[in-house]
N, C-alpha and C positions, 0 to 999 in steps of 0.2 A: 304610357306604353314604352317599354324599353326594348332594345334589340335582343337582349338575352331572353326576355319573355317570349319574343317571337321565335327564337331558337328552341325554347322549351316546347312551344306549340308544335313546331315542325317535327321535333323528335317524337312527341307523343303521337302525332298523326301518322308518322312512318312506322312506329313500333306497335301502336295500338295496345300498349300495355304500360301502365304507370311504373311498374317495376323495371321493365327493360329500358324504358325511356330514362328513368332516374339513374340507372346504372350507366347508360350511355353519356348522360350529362354530368355524372359524378356528383349527384345531389341525392337527397333522400326523397321518397315518394311524397311525403307530406308537403314540403315546400313546393314541389312541382304541382301538386293538386291545387294548392292555394293560388299559384300564379295563373293557372288555367282558369280558375274561377274568377280571378281579377280581370283577365282578358274578356271573358264572357260578359262580366258585369259592365265593362267599359264599352263593349260593342253593343250590348243590349239584346243579344240573342245567344242561345247555346251553340257551341262549336262542336260538341260531341254528344252523341246519343248514348246514354249509359243504361245497360240492363245487366242482369245477372250473368248472361252468357258471354257477352262481348261488348267491345267499345267500337263505335263507328262515327264517322263524320256526318254532321247534319248538312243540309243544303248550304247554310251560311258557312259552315266549316270548310266545305269543299272549295267554295269561292275564295274564302280567306286564305286557304293553303296556297292556291295558285298565285295570288297576289303577294303573299309573304315570301314565297320562294323567289319570285321575281325581284322583290325588294332586297332580300338578303343577297341574292346574286349580284345586284348592282352595288350593294355595300361592299361585298368582298372584292368586286372589281375595283372599286374606288380605293380600297385599302391597298390592293396590289399596285395600282397605278401610283399612289402616293409613295409607296416604298421604292418603286422603280425610279420615280422622279427624284426622290431624295438621294438615291444612289447614282444619279446622273445617267440612267439607262433609259429614260423616257423623257420626251420633251422636244424642244426645238433648238437647234443650233444655228444662229444667224451669222453668216459669213460674208464679209465684204471682201472683194478681190480685184486685183489687176490681172487681166487675162494671161499675159506672158508669164506671170508668177505662178498662177494656178495651173497653167498648162504644162509646167515642168513635169516630166513623168514621175519623178520621186514624190512630188506634191500630190498629184492625182492618185498615186498609189496609197498614200497615207489616208486621204479622205475616203477612197474606195474601201480600204480595209476597215476603217472605222464604221462606215455605213453597213458593211456586211456583218460586223460583230455586234452592232447595236441597231437592230431593225425598227425599234420603237422610237428612235430619235430621228426627227425630220430635219434634214440639213437644208437651210434656205440660203441660196447664193445670190448676192446682189453686186453687180458691177459698180465699182466706186473708184474714183481717183484717190491717190494717197491722202491728200488733205482731208477729203470727206471721210475716209476710213478712220482717221485719227479722231476727227470730231464726233463721228457716230459711236466710236468706242468709248469716248469720254462721257457721252450723254446716255449710254446704255442702249442705243438703237441697234448695235450689232454686238456679238459676243467675241468674234475673232476677226482678224484681218489678214489677208495674204498680200504682201507688198514686196517691192523690190528692196534689196539689201541697202541698209543705211538711208532709207528714204523717210520722208515725213518731217513734220515740225519737231522741235525739241520739247516733247511733252512726256509726261509720266506714262510709260507703257512698257510692259514686259515684252521681250522679243526673243525669238529663237530662229536660227538659220535652218531652213528645211532642205534647201538644195542649192548647189552652186555648179556652174558649168561655164565653159569658155564661150564668149560671144563669137558667132560666125555670121557671114553675110548671106542674105537671101536674094535670089535672082528669079526673074521670070523663067519658067521652064524653057530650056533650050538656049538661054542667053550665052553668047560666045565666051564671056568671062567665066561662067560656071563650068566651061569645058576646058579651060586652060589647064595645062599640066601643073603650073606653079602660079599662085595668086599672091600678089603683094598689094600693100595699100596704094602705092603709086599707080597701080592699074585701075584704081577706082576714082582717081582724081576728077575725071570728066563726067562721071556718072551722076545723074540726078538722084538725090537721096530722099527717101520718105523717113522723116524723123519723128520720134515721139514728141507730143506737145510738151514743150519745156516746163511749163507751169505745173504739169501733172507729175513730172519726174525730174525735179530740179537737181537732186543729188547725182543721179545717173548721168544727166546731161553734163554736169560740171566735171565729174570724174572722167567721163569718156572724152570730153573736149580737151582736158589736160593731157591725157595719154596721146591723143592724136596730135596735139600741138607739139609735144616732145619729139614726135617722129616727123614733124614738118608736114603733116597732112591736115587738110581742111576740107570737109565734105561740101559739095555743092547742093545746098538744101533746095529741093523743089516743092516739098509739101510737108505738112505736119499732120499727125493723126493722134487722136486720144484713145484709139482702140487698136489692139494688136491684130484682131481679125480684119479690121478695115485696112491696116497697113499691108497685110498679106494680100488682100484682094487688089489693092492698088499695085503692088509689086507684080502680081500675076497678070494684071492687065497691061503691063509694060510702062507704067507711069514712073518707075524708078526702081532703085534697089534699097534694101534696108538691112537690119541686123537683128539677131535674136540668138538665144541659146538653141542648140541643135534640137533639144527635146521639144520645146514649144513649136519650133518651126516644122518639126517632123509631123505635127498634127495636120499640116496642110501639104504634105509631100506630093500629092497629086497635082498641085498647082505651082509649086516653086522648087527650085534647086537650092541647096545649102552648101556653102563652101567656106573653109577657113582660110584666112590670109596668113601666110607663114611668118610675117613680121608683126603680127597683131595678136598679142596674148593678153586678153582682158577677161577676168572672171566676172560672171554674173550670178547674183544670188537671189533667192526668194525667201522671205522671212515671214514667220507667223507672229502676229502681235495680239496681245490681249491686255486687259486691265484687271489688276487685283482688286480694284474698287468696285467693279461690276462682275463679280466672279460667281458663276452658277455651278451646281453639281455637274451639269452636262459639260461645261468647259473643263472642269477637273477631270472628268472621265476621258475627254479627248486628249488632254495633255498627258495623262497617264499612258495612253495608247501610243504616244510618239516613240519612234525607235530611239534607243539609247545613243 
């Protein structure tokens, strides 16, 4: 039993005329008649009642029509789904991310636009430190990573800068330093700092430390955190101060104040990483959607 024979049956059941069904199918009536006879022989019961006046479905034919329409509908759906998947418009996009990288407004906008334009792609976000993202990318457990600029081990991965902004300092809402007219690094010397866990962001820690050292500044580290949201919660509770791009920090504007130090100009970037060795149509569609 072939799918085209089922389509022959449906055409005849809907047209109730061998001539009209044959025209609809672009075949001659004789082959159509033979295929219907073959179907009836395979099933073991007649599907059509034939008399001189008209053609009609038998009880077996009515049940068969219902089931065949359902089957053909599912086949058509499967074909459409396969085409969409092949075009990268259906499937799952697995994304590893670091919070402060994903929370940059430009990055959130990119993912938001993609999801709005591709409603049949499910984007699955998993919080992962940088090292884990690169490992998961190499093993095929994620499709994309969102990391801090220049982070991660020296492994084969394609990268693209998604956003970059100046790092600013975050304070508990109402902190006196956040209200100062002018803020400089020296004003922060006695403040307890909540720092990102060094092992999770070695490159940023080293770059930032070098810039601060060149300015004679050394933060007084009070705590380390492997989560940006945890860092913000600690800052808002008065445990210390920290730093972030204004965009990510603004997501928590009800809890913290954000200020720039006039003698501290350090750019922060969020990068997208992917692997050409584990490249799917959905990844290709996402990359094509990135702004030029």
